[in-house]
N, C-alpha and C positions, 0 to 999 in steps of 0.2 A: 786262554780262550776255551770255553766249555764245548764239549761235544754233545750233540743232541740229534735225535732221529727226526726226519722230516718225511712227509708224504710226498709222492711224486709231483703233485701240483705245486709243492713249495720249493722244488729244486731250482736253484738259481742258474742263470745263464753263465756262459763262459766269462771268466773274470778278466778284467783288464790287466795290462802289464803292471800297474801300480798296486794291485791288490795282493795281500799277503797270505791268502788262504785259497784252497782249491777244492771244489765240490765234485764228487763223482757219484753217480747213481748206480746202484746194484740191487736188482730185485725190487723190493717194495720200500727200500730205505735209501737215504743219501747220507753221506758222512763228510764232514769237513776236516781236512788234514792240514795241520800246521806245517810250515816250511822247515821241518827239522830233519829233512832228508840230506843225504850226502851232496856235496857241491856238484855242479854241472860238469860233466867230463869233457864235452866237445863244443864249447862255445868259442868261436873264432872271430877275428876281426873281419870287417867287410872286404878288406883288401885280400886277406888270405882266402876268404870264401870264393872270391872271383877267380883266383888262381887255381884253387881246387876244382871248381866247376869247369874251368877251361880244360884241365887235364882229363877229368872224367867225361865231359860231354864231347870233347874232340874225338874220343874213342867211340862214343855212341854215333856221332856223325859219320865216322869212318866205316863203322859196321853197316849203316844204312847205305852209304855210298857204294861199298863193296858189293852188296847184294844186287843192286840194279846194274852195276857195271858188268858183273858176271852174267846176268840174264841177257844183256845186250851182246855179249861175246860168245854165246853158245854156238851160234852158226859158224862164225869164222874159226873158232877153235876146232870144231868138228871137221871143217874143211881142211884145216892145216894138217891135222893128224890123219886125214882121210878116214875118220871114224865118226861120222855124223850120227850114226845110230846110237852111240854111247854118250852123246853130248848132254842128254837130260840127266845123266848120273852125276854130272858136275854139281848141279843144284841139289839133287836128292841127297848126295853124300854129305853135303854141308848141313842141310836141314835136319837130317837124321842125327848127325853128331851134336848139333845144337840142342835138340830135344833130349838126347840121352844125358848130356853132361850139365845142362843148365841147373837142375836141382841140386847138384853136388856142391855148387859154389856157395850156397847159403850156409852150409855147415863149414866149408873151408874158410869162409870169411870170418867165422867165429874162432877157428883154430889158428890160421895163419895171420889173422888181422885183415882189415880192409885193404891196406896197401899191399900186403903179401898176396892176397887172393887176386887183386886187380892186376898186379904185375904178372902173376901166373897166367891169367887169361890173356893179357896183352902179348906175352911171350909166345904162347901157343898160337894165337891168331897171327902174330907177325911171322913166326917161323913157317906156318902153313902158307901164308900169302907170298912170302919170298920164294918158297919152293914151287909155288904155282908159276911164278914168273920164270923159273929155271927148269921147269918140268921137261924131260926128254921124251915123254910119251903120254898118251891119254890116260893110261892106268896110273902113272905117277901123279898126274894132275888131279885125278879123282881122289887119290889117297891124300894128297896135299890139302885138298879142300876139306876132307874129313878132319885132318889135323887142325886146320883153321877153325872149324866148327867147334872143336873142343874148347877153344878159347873164346869164340864169338859169343856163345851163350853166357859165359861167365862175365864178360865185359858189361853186358846189359844188366845182369843181376846185381853184381857187386857195385856198379855205379849207382843203382837205385838204392841199395842198402846204405851206401856211404852218404848219399844226400839225405836220407831219412835220419841218419845219426846227427846231421848238422842242422837240419831245418825243423822247427816245430811243426806238428802235424797240421795245424790250422793253416799254415802257409805252404805246406808240402805240395798240395795239388797244383798251386800256381807254378812252382818250380818244375813239377812234372810236365806241365803244359809247355814251358819254355824248352825243356829237353825234347819234347815231341816235335816242336817246331824245327829244331836242329835235325832231328831224325827225318822229318818230312823233307827238309831241304836237301839232306844227303841223298835220300831216295829219289828226289826229283832231278838232281844233277847227275846222278850216276849213269842214267841211260844215254843222254846226249854226250856226256863226257867220255864214256866208254866207246861210243861209236866214233867220236872224233879221234881219240888216241889210237884206236885200231887202224883207222884210215891213214893217220899221219905217221905213226911210229910202229905199229904192229900190236897184237893183243898182249904180248908179254909186258910191254911198257905200262899197260893199265894196272897190272899187279905191282910192278916195281915202283910206280909213282906213289903208291900208298905208304911206302916206308918212311918218308920224312914226316908225315903227319903222325904216324905210329910212334916214331922216335920222340916227337914233341910231347905226345901224351905220356910216354914212359918217363921222360925227364920230369915233367910236372908232378906226376903221381909219386915218383921217388922222393922229390924234394918237398912237396907240400902236403900230401895226404898223410897225416899223422893222427889218425882217429884212435882214441883210447877205448879199449874194451873194459868191461867191469873188472874190478880189482881181483876177484877170485879167478878170473881167466888169465889176467896178466901175470899172476904169481906162479902159474903152472910152469913146469919145466917143459922143454921141447919134447922129451919122451912121453910125458903125460899128455901133451897136446896131440901127438901122433896116435896115441891109443884111443883118442876120441874120434878118429876117422873110421867111419863105418864101411870098411872095405867090402864085406860080404853083402851088406845092404845095397851098396852102390853097384856091385856086380849084378845082383838080381834085378835091380831097377833098370839098369842099362839093358839087360836081356829082355825085360818086359816091354820097354818102350821100343827098342830097336826091332824086335821081331814083329810087333804090331804095325809099326809105321812102314817097315820094309815090305811086309806082305801087302798092305794097302797101296803103297807106291808102285810095286811091281804089277799089281792088278790094273792100275791105271795106265802106267807108261808102256808096259809090254802087252796090255790088253789080253791078259790071261783069264780064263774062266775061273769062277770061284771054286770049281771042282778040281782045279789043277793041283797036283800034289805039293808043289812048292808054295802055293798060296795058303791052302788050308793047313799045311805043315807048319808054316811060320805063325799062323794065327793060333794054332794049338800050342806051339812052343811059347808064345806070348802068355797064354793062360797059365801054363806050367810055371814059367818064370814069375808070373804075378803071384801065384799061390806061395811059392818059395819066398818071395819078397815080403809078403804079409807075415809069414811065419817068422822070418828073421827079424823083422822090425818089432814084432809083438813079443817074442820069447827069447831072442838071442842077443841082439845088439843093445849095449848099455847107452849108447849115444846114437840113436837112429837117424839116418839121413832124412827121413820123412816120418816124424813121430805120428803114430796113429792117433794118439790122444789129441793131437792138434788138428789133423785133417777131419776128425769126426766131430769137432766142435761146430756149433751152429753157423757162426759167421764165416770161419775159414772154409767150411764145406760149401756154403752158398756162394762165396766169392770164387772158389775154384771152379765150380760147375758153370757159373755164369760166364766166366772168362773163357772156358772151353767152348761152350755152345756159341757164344758171341763171335769167337775167332773162326769157328767153322763157317758161320754165315758170312762174316766179313771177307774172308779170303776166297770163298766161293764167288762172291760178287766181284771182287777185284779181278779174278781170272776170267769170269764168264761174261761180264758186261762188254768188254772189248770184242769178245767173240760174237756177241749178238750183232754188233755194228758191222763186223767183217762178213759174217755168214748170212745174216738176215737182211740188213740194210745195204750190204755190198759196198761199204765204205772202204777207203784205203786203210792200211795199217796205221798210218800216222793219224788220220782222222778218228779211227776207232780208239786209239790210245788217248787222244785229247779229250774224249768224253769222260775220262777219269779225273781230269784236272779239277773240276768243281768238287769232286769227292776228296781229293788231296787237300784242297784249301779248307774244306769243312773239317778235316781231321785236326789240323793245326788250330783252327778257331775253336772247335769243340773242347779240346783239351785245356786251352787257356781259359775259356769261359768257365769250365767246371772248377778249375783252380781258383779263379777270382771269386766265384760265388761261395765256395767253401771257406775261403779266407774271410769273406764279408759276413757270412751267416754262422759259420761253425757247424753247419749241418750238411749231411750228405744223402740221407735216405730218400727223401722226395726227389732230389736231383738224380739219383741212380735210377729210380723207377721211371721218371720222365725221360731220361736218356734212352732207356730200352724201348719205351713207347715210340720214340722217333724212329728207331730201327724197324719196328713193326710197321709203321706207316710207310717207310721206304720199301719194305718187302711187299706190301700190298700194291703200291704204285708200280713197281718194276714188274711184278707178276701179271699186271694188266696191260703191259705193252702189246700193241698190235700195229697193223699197217696204218691205222687211222690216228695213232697217237701224235699229238702236235710236237714239232721239233723242239720247242722250248722245254716241254716236259721231259723229253729224252735227255736233255742236259741237266735238268734240275732234280729229277726224281731220285738220284743217287745221293743228293746232299744230306738228307736226314740220316742216312745210313752212316756216312762218314762222321757227321757231327755227333750223333748219338753214341757211336762206337768209341770215339775218342774220349768223350765225357765219361762213358761207362768204365773204361779201363783205368781212368784217373781216379774216379770215386771209389771203385772197388779195391784198388791198391791201398788207398788211405784207410778204407774200412778194414782191410785185412791187418794192416800194421797197427791200427788203433784197437783192434780186438784181441791182441795176443800180448803175452808178457814180453819184456824187453829181450830176454835171452832167446825167445822164439822168433824175434822179428826177422832176422836174416834168413832163417830156414823158411818162414812163412812167405817171404818175398820170393825165394827160389821156387817154392811150390806154385805160387801164382804164375810165374813165368813158364814153369813146366806145363801147366794146363793150357796156357795161352799158346805156346809154340806147338804143342801137340795138336790143338785145335786148328791151327793154321795149316799144318801138313794134312790133317784129315779133311779139312775143307776143300783143299785142292784135289786130293786123291778121290774122295767120295763123290764130289760133284762131277769129276771127270768120268768116273765109272757109271754114274747115273746117266750122264749126257750120252755116252757112247751106247749104252744099252737101249735107251729110248730112240736115239737117232737111227741105230741099225734097224730096229723094228719098223720105224716109220718109212725109212728108205726102201726096205723090202716090200712094204705094202704099196708104195707109189711107183717104184721102178722095177719092171719085170721084163723078161725076154732075153735074147742072146746078148751076152756080154754084160748083163746087169750086175753080176757079182763083182766083177773087176771095177766097174764104174762106181758101185757103192763104196768099195774100199778106197778108191781115189777121193771121193767126196768126203769120206770120214777123216782122211789123213791130211787133207789140204783144202782150205776154203778158197784158195786162189783159182781153183779149177771151175768154180761155180759160174762166174761171169762168162766163161767161154762156152758153156753148154747151150744146146738148142733151147728155145723158150720153154717148151713143156718140161724138159728135164731140169732146167734152171729153177722153174717154179716149184717143182717137186722137191729139189734140194733145199730151197729157201724155206718152204713150208715145214719140212722135216726138222730143220735146225730150229725153227721157231717153236715147234711143238716140244722138242727136247729141252730147249732152254726154258720154256715156260714151266716144265716140270722141275727143273733145277731151281728156278726162282721161287716156286711154291715151297720147295724143301727149305730154301733159305728163310722164307717167312715162318715156317714151322720152327726152325732153329731160334729165330728171334722171339717167338712166343714162349718157347721153353726157357730161353734166357730170362724173360720177364718173370716167369714162375720161379726160377732159381734165385732171383734177387729178392723175392718177398721176405725170406727169413733173415736177411741181413739186419744186424742190430745197429742202432744209432748210438755210438759211443762219443764221449766228449772229445773235442779236438783241441788240445792245448795250444795256447797262443804264444807262449814263451818257452825258453829252454827249461826254466825252473819248473813250470807247470808240467812240462813233458816228463821230466824226471820223476815227479810225484805221481803222474798218471801211470807210468810204467811200474812204479813201485806198488801202486794200488792193484794193478793187474796181476802182478806177481803174488801179492798177498791173497787176492781172491782165488787164484789158481791153487795156491798151497792150502787154503781153507777147504776148497772143494776136494782136493786129494785126501785130506785128513778125514773129511766126512764120509768119503767113499771107502 
């Protein structure tokens, strides 16, 4: 078969399974590659694939279940140890640990293999969860949650990398959608299940009951996950693989992320001013660690945990930024919409939480829809921009809520946010994987999850800081006189007091919360607009429909990268 150049208008669509050549467009030309590449490494039978996915996705389900179970148990755990003021650190320690260690698993999965990295994540998560159930003190429980977080982030990252190894990119989004359904199911069941287990058996049982599911996942991963890495990696000795671990880069990255998120979390949970030495000290330390991290990755590490050449490329940078800003907005909405119904509409906690049910359904639906459409069309760029526009629409609708908003709108206005966000994280993950060489795929996936989880923590922390700042100002304007300061503090710390106030004070509290939450919702809208802008540079790359096409696609990406390196 002869090779010839074509103009972009002559580029052919994705080939069917029966075709024997594969076209890829780069710059102003397209080239046809004959199937002379090495055989496919990881083509498994449908039966084995089902068992592998069962092992990987049961861990994903457990991670989601664990998160909402713990959120439900914060109050009883605080009361049990008589340290309710420290209960929030149970969640904070886990999230900080997840954010710090998530990106490390991308490189570890290339060094230890997918099975080895997954078992490491499961072992750390399982050890931490078991220790939570046996914790003798609040401090020990907080430390155990941090240990569980070291593995929790890895479980999500490595399972995503492993599925990408096994599923052609054109079908990958659909499988991601199915994984998100399980994640949503776990998150939905965690709350009521945690409350029931606490009432029936005590909060410790909620941690210990997770161990059989964890053991099931470990057994399946051990027996069934046997994903082969490229031959040049397989031939390396253990000592050579250990030398590829970027210890210094990992340390400086953990320092950067930990100091940043800890400073923002303390600002929100402890309500410390920005001028407090602990807050600005942690933020300055984060900047210092960040400078050291860039220096190490650029000049010292031969195998960087986050290659700067990768993060500065057009599509990976756009995907990272879009995931960060979208996660800031999404988690701000998840935490503040129930607060709106509790503090402004004065609904019960149960009713306020139920208003997120359409949002949760939309998340599962949006992810599956995006996967189905990518599988059908082989395209993702227009779908990505359309998904972000849905979140912009939701931001506009929610920021316009007032006392005259119809009840049906209050239920449905959050749906575009959930649908668009789920579709966005599915399409951008595929865009990231399709836009890098095969040897960068695992690291790129880890980077995506790092920006996503960091955005989640910052969304909660920053929205909380904005809310409290505006709320305090509005309450001080509306409530004055003897005892006003103490009353304002009570209103800020608990919405349960609002219905018990005299009518003028109750109206002042409701109006103040409404004003503060409107500012938060407008900030969410701004984040969604920034997300849309971040998505514009994402490139449309071919999505291979078969394993053979995917092997050739990655080989072409590697050749393109090598050609660029030589040219520069």
